[in-house]
N, C-alpha and C positions, 0 to 999 in steps of 0.2 A: 595363881590358879584358883578358880572358884569351881567347886564340884568337879574337879578333874578337867575343866575346860580352860583353854588359854584365852585370856582377855587382851584384845588389841585395841588401842585407841588410835584413830586416824585423824590427824590434824590437817585441815586445809590451811594453806598459808599464802599470803601475798604481801611482800615487804613487811615481814613480821619481826625484823631484827630487834625492835625495841621491846617487844612483848614475849618473844618466844621462850626465853629462859625462865621467866616468871610463870608462864603458862605450864611449862613442863614440870617445874618444881611444885606446882599446885596439884598435879596428878598423883594420886596415891599409888605408889609402887607396890603396896600390899595387895592392891586389887588389880592393877593393870600390869600385864607381863611385858608388853612391848608397845612402843609408840612409833607410829609411822607418820612422817610428815610428807604431805603432797604439796609441793610448791607450784604456784601458778605463774611462773615466769618473773619472779621477783628481781628487781634491779639493785637491791641492797645486799646486806650480808646474811640473809636468812639461811642460805645453804651452809655457809661457813660455821655459823652458830649451831646448826643442826649436826654438823660433823663433830664439833667440839663436845656436844652433849651426847654423842654416841647414838644418835637416832638413825633409824633406817629412813631413807628419804627417796623420793622420786621427784623429778623436776621437769616441768614443761618448759620448752624453750621460749614460748610466748604465751601471753594470756589468751 
C-alpha cells in the first residue's frame, strides 16, 4: 500500500506463457498489492501459469 491506497497492476495477455512468470517476478510486491491478468483468448498455458502464480485473472473466450 502506498499512502493507504491499494495498488493494482492489470496485465493484458495473449499467449504469454513464455514471459508471464518473468513479468510477474519483475513487479515489486513492495509497491503492487495485487496483480490482475486479463487474458485475450490465449491458446497456450497462460491461464494455467496465472493460476500457479496465484493471480486473479479474467479470460475472454476469443480474441
